[in-house]
KOLMAR-113361 format. One record per residue: x, y, z of N, C-alpha, C in turn. Coordinates in steps of 0.05 Angstrom, whole numbers, padded with zeros to 5 digits, always signed. Example, Ala and Ser with C-alpha at 12.3 -4.5 7.8 and 13.67 -1.06 7.14 Angstrom:
+00264-00114+00156+00246-00090+00156+00264-00066+00156/+00257-00045+00142+00273-00021+00143+00258+00001+00157/
# end
This chain:
+03233+02664+00295+03218+02691+00298+03187+02679+00300/+03187+02659+00284+03160+02649+00280+03152+02633+00305/+03173+02613+00312+03174+02599+00342+03171+02615+00363/+03191+02640+00367+03189+02651+00383+03155+02659+00390/+03144+02664+00365+03121+02683+00368+03102+02663+00377/+03100+02642+00371+03078+02614+00385+03080+02611+00410/+03116+02610+00418+03118+02602+00444+03109+02625+00463/+03115+02655+00448+03098+02676+00468+03064+02673+00472/+03057+02670+00456+03039+02669+00456+03026+02652+00475/+03025+02623+00466+03022+02608+00490+03025+02604+00518/+03057+02621+00516+03053+02629+00551+03039+02648+00563/+03031+02662+00535+03009+02691+00542+02983+02682+00556/+02980+02658+00537+02948+02640+00542+02947+02625+00569/+02970+02615+00571+02969+02600+00598+02965+02615+00620/+02987+02639+00617+02989+02655+00639+02963+02679+00652/+02951+02683+00621+02917+02683+00625+02896+02663+00638/+02907+02641+00636+02883+02623+00648+02892+02620+00675/+02914+02626+00681+02922+02618+00709+02912+02646+00721/+02920+02669+00712+02905+02696+00728+02876+02686+00723/+02868+02680+00704+02836+02684+00706+02836+02665+00728/+02833+02638+00731+02827+02618+00751+02830+02629+00776/+02855+02645+00783+02855+02662+00812+02830+02682+00811/+02839+02693+00795+02806+02714+00797+02783+02707+00797/+02777+02681+00799+02752+02669+00791+02752+02658+00826/+02764+02642+00838+02779+02638+00861+02765+02655+00886/+02779+02680+00883+02782+02694+00906+02753+02712+00896/+02737+02714+00875+02720+02732+00876+02692+02711+00892/+02691+02688+00900+02677+02666+00901+02673+02681+00931/+02694+02675+00940+02691+02681+00962+02689+02660+00986/+02667+02660+01010+02672+02638+01028+02645+02637+01017/+02628+02606+01034+02611+02608+01025+02587+02598+01046/+02568+02617+01049+02549+02614+01067+02529+02599+01073/+02516+02591+01101+02502+02567+01107+02476+02584+01091/+02463+02572+01069+02435+02589+01060+02408+02576+01082/+02409+02555+01097+02391+02542+01101+02382+02548+01130/+02357+02546+01138+02349+02555+01168+02356+02533+01186/+02366+02528+01209+02369+02518+01229+02410+02518+01227/+02412+02498+01257+02436+02501+01267+02459+02474+01249/+02481+02489+01249+02501+02476+01222+02516+02460+01241/+02520+02449+01227+02543+02425+01251+02557+02407+01228/+02583+02393+01237+02604+02384+01225+02604+02348+01229/+02602+02333+01212+02610+02309+01219+02631+02304+01206/+02650+02291+01221+02677+02278+01205+02671+02247+01206/+02686+02246+01172+02681+02226+01156+02708+02211+01145/+02714+02194+01153+02747+02187+01141+02764+02210+01136/+02761+02229+01156+02782+02253+01157+02772+02275+01142/+02750+02273+01137+02742+02302+01114+02712+02312+01132/+02719+02331+01128+02698+02351+01152+02671+02364+01130/+02649+02354+01137+02624+02352+01120+02606+02368+01140/+02600+02380+01130+02574+02399+01136+02545+02406+01134/+02531+02395+01155+02504+02396+01149+02485+02412+01164/+02467+02419+01159+02450+02434+01177+02423+02418+01188/+02413+02430+01218+02395+02408+01231+02367+02433+01231/+02347+02429+01230+02326+02438+01233+02299+02422+01237/+02282+02436+01265+02255+02426+01270+02263+02412+01296/+02239+02402+01299+02237+02389+01325+02254+02362+01334/+02272+02354+01352+02287+02329+01355+02269+02311+01364/+02243+02315+01368+02227+02290+01380+02216+02288+01351/+02212+02295+01329+02195+02288+01299+02214+02271+01285/+02190+02253+01268+02214+02239+01256+02234+02242+01246/+02258+02234+01241+02280+02245+01222+02279+02244+01199/+02288+02264+01185+02283+02267+01153+02313+02270+01141/+02321+02260+01128+02351+02261+01116+02343+02271+01083/+02361+02290+01068+02366+02310+01058+02392+02309+01035/+02385+02295+01023+02404+02296+00995+02409+02299+00974/+02425+02321+00972+02421+02338+00942+02431+02316+00917/+02423+02334+00893+02434+02319+00874+02469+02331+00865/+02481+02310+00848+02504+02324+00831+02505+02335+00810/+02521+02357+00811+02522+02369+00792+02542+02398+00796/+02552+02408+00775+02578+02430+00792+02561+02443+00803/+02570+02454+00828+02553+02479+00845+02532+02465+00860/+02531+02444+00863+02509+02426+00875+02520+02428+00906/+02495+02436+00923+02502+02434+00956+02466+02429+00966/+02465+02425+00989+02441+02428+00997+02411+02457+00993/+02430+02474+00982+02409+02494+00971+02400+02492+00960/+02402+02466+00938+02378+02455+00933+02353+02448+00946/+02356+02444+00973+02329+02445+00990+02315+02476+01002/+02324+02486+00998+02323+02519+01017+02295+02533+01009/+02280+02513+00989+02249+02530+00990+02232+02511+01003/+02242+02486+01016+02228+02468+01028+02237+02457+01058/+02257+02470+01065+02268+02462+01088+02261+02472+01112/+02242+02498+01123+02233+02512+01138+02207+02494+01141/+02188+02498+01108+02167+02476+01117+02167+02449+01124/+02186+02433+01113+02184+02412+01124+02195+02408+01160/+02212+02428+01167+02223+02426+01196+02194+02437+01211/+02174+02433+01207+02148+02437+01218+02141+02413+01223/+02139+02398+01216+02135+02359+01217+02162+02349+01227/+02187+02349+01216+02210+02334+01213+02232+02345+01222/+02242+02326+01235+02275+02340+01249+02286+02328+01221/+02295+02354+01209+02305+02356+01175+02340+02349+01185/+02355+02333+01164+02386+02341+01164+02393+02342+01137/+02401+02372+01130+02403+02373+01101+02432+02372+01099/+02449+02356+01090+02473+02352+01083+02491+02359+01062/+02512+02373+01057+02531+02372+01039+02555+02351+01033/+02543+02336+01010+02565+02311+01010+02585+02317+01003/+02612+02304+01012+02640+02306+01007+02639+02315+00987/+02658+02334+00973+02667+02354+00956+02640+02374+00941/+02632+02376+00963+02607+02391+00951+02603+02420+00973/+02587+02432+00967+02580+02450+00988+02595+02465+00994/+02594+02471+01029+02605+02475+01047+02634+02452+01062/+02632+02431+01049+02638+02407+01057+02663+02405+01055/+02687+02398+01050+02714+02391+01047+02713+02378+01029/+02736+02388+01003+02737+02373+00975+02759+02361+00965/+02770+02347+00981+02795+02341+00976+02808+02319+00950/+02825+02318+00933+02833+02310+00913+02826+02276+00907/+02807+02271+00919+02802+02238+00921+02793+02228+00889/+02787+02201+00885+02776+02192+00870+02749+02192+00874/+02723+02207+00861+02701+02197+00875+02691+02177+00867/+02676+02166+00876+02659+02137+00862+02633+02139+00878/+02616+02131+00864+02584+02119+00877+02590+02096+00899/+02607+02084+00902+02606+02070+00929+02615+02090+00946/+02632+02103+00951+02640+02119+00962+02622+02139+00969/+02603+02154+00957+02579+02160+00964+02561+02147+00980/+02556+02117+00972+02545+02100+00982+02546+02095+01011/+02564+02092+01019+02580+02090+01042+02579+02111+01059/+02589+02135+01054+02582+02157+01065+02548+02166+01079/+02530+02159+01056+02510+02154+01066+02494+02140+01089/+02507+02120+01083+02500+02103+01105+02514+02101+01130/+02543+02109+01136+02556+02117+01158+02538+02144+01167/+02528+02158+01150+02521+02185+01166+02502+02176+01170/+02478+02168+01157+02450+02156+01169+02445+02146+01198/+02469+02123+01199+02479+02108+01228+02481+02116+01253/+02502+02142+01244+02517+02151+01270+02506+02180+01271/+02492+02192+01254+02474+02228+01258+02451+02221+01273/+02434+02207+01250+02405+02199+01256+02398+02175+01265/+02367+02179+01263+02352+02152+01279+02335+02139+01258/+02334+02117+01242+02313+02112+01224+02297+02136+01202/+02318+02146+01192+02306+02172+01181+02284+02164+01152/+02275+02181+01147+02259+02188+01122+02281+02189+01099/+02291+02185+01082+02310+02199+01064+02295+02219+01040/+02303+02228+01031+02297+02245+01007+02317+02255+00984/+02321+02243+00965+02345+02238+00950+02342+02252+00925/+02349+02264+00912+02355+02276+00889+02372+02265+00869/+02355+02261+00845+02375+02243+00813+02393+02227+00830/+02422+02230+00824+02446+02208+00820+02439+02207+00852/+02436+02215+00869+02441+02212+00899+02413+02189+00904/+02399+02197+00891+02381+02172+00893+02385+02139+00892/+02406+02140+00877+02425+02110+00874+02439+02108+00889/+02456+02123+00909+02474+02126+00929+02449+02119+00953/+02433+02127+00952+02412+02123+00977+02401+02096+00972/+02396+02082+00954+02390+02050+00943+02408+02039+00960/+02440+02039+00953+02459+02023+00957+02458+02023+00982/+02461+02046+00997+02460+02044+01025+02443+02035+01036/+02416+02030+01031+02390+02020+01049+02396+01993+01055/+02410+01977+01037+02420+01944+01037+02432+01949+01067/+02445+01957+01075+02452+01955+01099+02446+01979+01122/+02430+01996+01120+02419+02020+01135+02391+02014+01149/+02381+02026+01163+02354+02025+01176+02341+02062+01169/+02324+02047+01141+02311+02080+01130+02284+02070+01131/+02269+02098+01142+02237+02095+01152+02226+02086+01118/+02234+02103+01098+02223+02108+01075+02250+02114+01059/+02248+02110+01025+02258+02125+01011+02240+02141+00989/+02251+02169+00987+02233+02184+00975+02246+02195+00949/+02248+02183+00930+02267+02190+00905+02260+02203+00886/+02269+02229+00883+02265+02258+00863+02272+02241+00833/+02270+02233+00817+02276+02238+00787+02308+02215+00793/+02306+02194+00807+02326+02187+00809+02341+02160+00783/+02367+02165+00779+02378+02154+00753+02404+02131+00763/+02415+02116+00754+02437+02104+00759+02447+02106+00734/+02450+02115+00708+02463+02118+00682+02458+02156+00680/+02483+02167+00679+02485+02184+00673+02500+02190+00645/+02523+02165+00645+02548+02178+00622+02553+02146+00614/+02575+02149+00591+02588+02122+00589+02605+02131+00605/+02627+02107+00624+02653+02120+00633+02675+02125+00612/+02685+02146+00623+02706+02161+00608+02716+02174+00630/+02740+02157+00634+02760+02163+00659+02783+02188+00653/+02783+02192+00628+02805+02212+00615+02794+02238+00623/+02763+02237+00618+02751+02262+00622+02757+02270+00654/+02757+02256+00671+02759+02262+00705+02793+02273+00702/+02812+02258+00687+02840+02260+00686+02845+02288+00683/+02831+02296+00658+02835+02320+00641+02829+02342+00657/+02801+02338+00672+02787+02356+00692+02809+02366+00708/+02818+02349+00726+02836+02349+00746+02862+02356+00740/+02872+02366+00714+02896+02377+00709+02896+02404+00720/+02914+02418+00733+02922+02441+00748+02913+02465+00729/+02916+02472+00712+02911+02495+00686+02894+02492+00669/+02890+02471+00650+02878+02467+00639+02851+02455+00643/+02846+02432+00659+02828+02425+00680+02813+02448+00694/+02827+02466+00704+02814+02478+00718+02800+02502+00704/+02811+02503+00680+02800+02522+00662+02779+02519+00654/+02776+02491+00636+02749+02480+00625+02727+02481+00649/+02741+02476+00677+02720+02465+00690+02702+02494+00696/+02730+02517+00702+02714+02537+00697+02695+02548+00683/+02692+02550+00655+02673+02544+00639+02646+02533+00636/+02657+02504+00645+02633+02490+00648+02609+02497+00675/+02631+02510+00691+02617+02516+00720+02612+02546+00719/+02618+02561+00697+02602+02593+00696+02576+02597+00695/+02570+02630+00709+02544+02625+00710+02528+02630+00690/+02533+02630+00654+02510+02631+00646+02507+02595+00644/+02529+02573+00643+02527+02544+00649+02510+02538+00661/+02514+02550+00690+02491+02541+00713+02472+02540+00697/+02463+02572+00691+02432+02577+00688+02428+02565+00670/+02440+02559+00648+02433+02534+00623+02420+02512+00638/+02441+02504+00661+02427+02478+00666+02405+02476+00674/+02393+02499+00697+02375+02507+00706+02352+02504+00695/+02352+02526+00665+02331+02535+00644+02325+02504+00633/+02352+02487+00622+02341+02461+00609+02340+02436+00620/+02349+02440+00650+02339+02414+00660+02333+02414+00689/+02328+02438+00695+02326+02437+00727+02297+02446+00725/+02284+02469+00711+02266+02482+00718+02244+02484+00692/+02209+02481+00691+02203+02477+00677+02198+02506+00662/+02186+02528+00688+02186+02558+00687+02214+02571+00688/+02225+02583+00668+02246+02591+00673+02245+02624+00686/+02226+02634+00687+02221+02657+00705+02226+02649+00736/+02218+02623+00743+02219+02618+00778+02253+02610+00777/+02268+02611+00765+02296+02608+00768+02305+02636+00783/+02310+02632+00805+02323+02659+00828+02350+02657+00815/+02361+02696+00816+02387+02695+00810+02399+02695+00838/+02393+02690+00864+02411+02688+00886+02419+02654+00878/+02403+02638+00865+02402+02611+00874+02429+02601+00852/+02430+02615+00825+02440+02616+00805+02475+02629+00818/+02473+02656+00837+02499+02654+00848+02505+02642+00871/+02491+02625+00882+02504+02606+00905+02515+02589+00896/+02499+02574+00872+02515+02551+00850+02537+02561+00846/+02546+02582+00829+02568+02586+00821+02585+02592+00849/+02575+02602+00869+02599+02607+00886+02605+02572+00902/+02590+02563+00904+02605+02544+00914+02612+02525+00891/+02610+02528+00868+02633+02507+00844+02656+02517+00840/+02666+02545+00864+02682+02557+00863+02703+02560+00881/+02692+02542+00905+02706+02535+00926+02733+02516+00926/+02750+02524+00939+02781+02507+00934+02772+02478+00931/+02786+02463+00914+02778+02431+00900+02753+02422+00894/+02736+02441+00883+02712+02436+00871+02712+02429+00852/+02729+02427+00837+02728+02412+00811+02731+02376+00810/+02739+02366+00836+02737+02342+00834+02724+02320+00836/+02706+02324+00857+02685+02312+00851+02656+02312+00823/+02652+02340+00815+02642+02337+00789+02662+02325+00763/+02685+02321+00774+02703+02314+00746+02704+02279+00750/+02693+02270+00767+02680+02243+00765+02655+02239+00758/+02641+02256+00762+02609+02263+00748+02614+02257+00726/+02625+02279+00712+02632+02277+00674+02643+02262+00668/+02663+02244+00683+02668+02223+00669+02655+02193+00673/+02627+02201+00679+02617+02180+00691+02616+02152+00709/+02641+02164+00722+02647+02137+00738+02631+02146+00768/+02614+02164+00769+02593+02166+00794+02564+02141+00791/+02565+02129+00766+02551+02114+00761+02548+02093+00783/+02526+02076+00793+02536+02049+00813+02537+02033+00793/+02548+02010+00802+02550+01977+00786+02533+01965+00788/+02504+01971+00782+02477+01953+00792+02451+01964+00774/+02437+01951+00768+02415+01966+00759+02389+01979+00776/+02391+01996+00773+02366+02012+00790+02342+02001+00793/+02325+01990+00775+02306+01978+00783+02309+01944+00792/+02333+01938+00790+02327+01909+00806+02335+01913+00830/+02355+01934+00837+02363+01942+00864+02336+01960+00879/+02324+01965+00863+02291+01973+00886+02274+01958+00884/+02270+01939+00870+02246+01914+00868+02262+01895+00895/+02291+01893+00897+02298+01880+00920+02299+01889+00948/+02293+01914+00959+02293+01919+00980+02270+01922+00990/+02269+01919+01014+02243+01918+01032+02236+01948+01046/+02257+01966+01044+02239+01993+01057+02224+02004+01036/+02210+02010+01045+02183+02031+01032+02193+02052+01009/+02188+02049+00991+02204+02068+00968+02181+02090+00945/+02175+02109+00947+02168+02131+00920+02185+02139+00914/+02167+02151+00881+02176+02151+00863+02168+02183+00858/+02184+02204+00861+02173+02232+00852+02188+02239+00825/+02171+02250+00803+02179+02257+00780+02163+02283+00777/+02176+02298+00750+02170+02325+00736+02156+02310+00713/+02135+02322+00705+02120+02309+00682+02133+02318+00654/+02151+02337+00656+02166+02347+00634+02192+02342+00640/+02207+02323+00647+02224+02317+00663+02245+02307+00633/+02267+02315+00621+02277+02301+00593+02306+02298+00610/+02323+02305+00625+02346+02286+00629+02342+02269+00643/+02328+02259+00652+02307+02245+00672+02287+02227+00663/+02276+02220+00636+02246+02226+00625+02227+02211+00645/+02199+02227+00651+02176+02205+00659+02179+02183+00650/+02187+02174+00634+02170+02146+00621+02200+02124+00629/+02219+02136+00654+02234+02123+00661+02230+02125+00688/+02215+02138+00700+02202+02133+00722+02179+02109+00721/+02166+02119+00698+02137+02090+00696+02155+02059+00691/+02177+02065+00685+02193+02034+00677+02196+02030+00706/+02212+02045+00718+02221+02030+00745+02197+02031+00763/+02177+02046+00767+02149+02042+00781+02144+02013+00778/+02135+02005+00753+02126+01984+00737+02149+01959+00748/+02170+01959+00737+02190+01945+00749+02191+01935+00777/+02182+01957+00794+02195+01946+00823+02165+01955+00837/+02152+01953+00821+02114+01953+00836+02115+01975+00862/+02129+02002+00855+02132+02029+00867+02109+02043+00864/+02103+02063+00874+02087+02085+00878+02094+02106+00865/+02089+02122+00839+02108+02144+00838+02082+02171+00831/+02091+02192+00843+02085+02223+00844+02082+02228+00823/+02069+02246+00802+02081+02264+00781+02072+02288+00789/+02086+02305+00792+02090+02337+00795+02083+02356+00768/+02065+02364+00770+02060+02381+00735+02083+02401+00728/+02080+02418+00713+02097+02440+00694+02121+02436+00719/+02140+02414+00715+02163+02407+00726+02180+02391+00720/+02212+02397+00721+02226+02381+00714+02246+02356+00726/+02258+02362+00726+02284+02357+00744+02279+02360+00779/+02272+02382+00784+02274+02394+00809+02249+02401+00813/+02232+02390+00816+02200+02392+00837+02200+02401+00857/+02213+02390+00870+02229+02404+00902+02227+02434+00902/+02236+02432+00891+02258+02471+00882+02225+02488+00872/+02217+02472+00852+02204+02494+00831+02179+02493+00842/+02162+02472+00855+02140+02474+00871+02133+02463+00892/+02154+02474+00914+02165+02472+00949+02126+02464+00961/+02113+02473+00947+02086+02474+00970+02070+02448+00961/+02071+02441+00933+02062+02417+00927+02082+02392+00931/+02104+02391+00933+02123+02367+00942+02115+02368+00980/+02118+02386+00989+02112+02384+01019+02086+02382+01011/+02068+02389+01014+02032+02381+01015+02039+02350+01014/+02051+02327+00988+02048+02300+00986+02056+02298+01010/+02088+02299+01018+02102+02294+01038+02084+02288+01062/+02067+02310+01071+02056+02314+01091+02038+02296+01098/+02018+02288+01073+02000+02272+01069+02002+02243+01077/+02034+02233+01067+02034+02210+01066+02061+02194+01083/+02071+02211+01094+02085+02205+01107+02085+02204+01135/+02098+02189+01154+02088+02199+01178+02104+02215+01193/+02082+02232+01220+02099+02263+01217+02095+02264+01249/+02096+02285+01262+02109+02290+01291+02079+02284+01306/+02062+02294+01297+02035+02292+01310+02017+02263+01291/+02022+02240+01284+02018+02226+01285+02003+02206+01297/+02018+02205+01322+01999+02192+01348+01988+02210+01361/+01982+02240+01350+01963+02256+01374+01926+02242+01366/
# end
């Protein structure tokens, strides 16, 4: 009798998890393009990736690479795309496994993303200025070895997020338990907690629509595969970021939120000193200074980088 009770409870728990996972998937619905501009598709190794183009085609190209986390997408740059499009030909891409791009059940890696950045930049853009956020900064650095970039602007870049734990990836990729755990990690309270703790200095600046879009992005089909690799630490590059930065001939600028904790300002100062780079510090900001202070961020870019009217 006890065994039946335990078995019945277990089956009920599993059944409830399956039903809950299905309901979350249905509630998320289709993900709309949140950016101004023209939506296009880039097919890469059989994966359809989505990107948005905005601005004058004759202006300098600028490629925007969002950070990596559950719910990540090019929506991260929504506050600045229209401003940047006044001076640049902007390309805002959803990396494979995120946003509106396809999310096949691959074992995602830093090398895969670096190769995607290299191929996208070579096939779609013309010597772009690359603006990359957090871990995507290391993908851009790796790609820069074989790609012509006008400049790298790296926002709180990092090459170390966690100790490598492949078992975490395996667990999160399992159909029922993994999906349930992932849905807890990608819940609206969890996403808001991430923005509150690591994304924004001022919690009042966290927009409800931003949380909603990240939640919808985090619950598209196949959404857990890339974050599973991130949580397992297997998206970290196999190189020392400071050494790679110092070796590149591409001009590089680091941008940091003064109050960043996940990737603290001292890391930025160490990178800048080791590779002899410019470091721009934005006050009252953490990991997403471009989203929290779009005017200050764009003002810096407009003052320091080549623009469409540079020769006028």
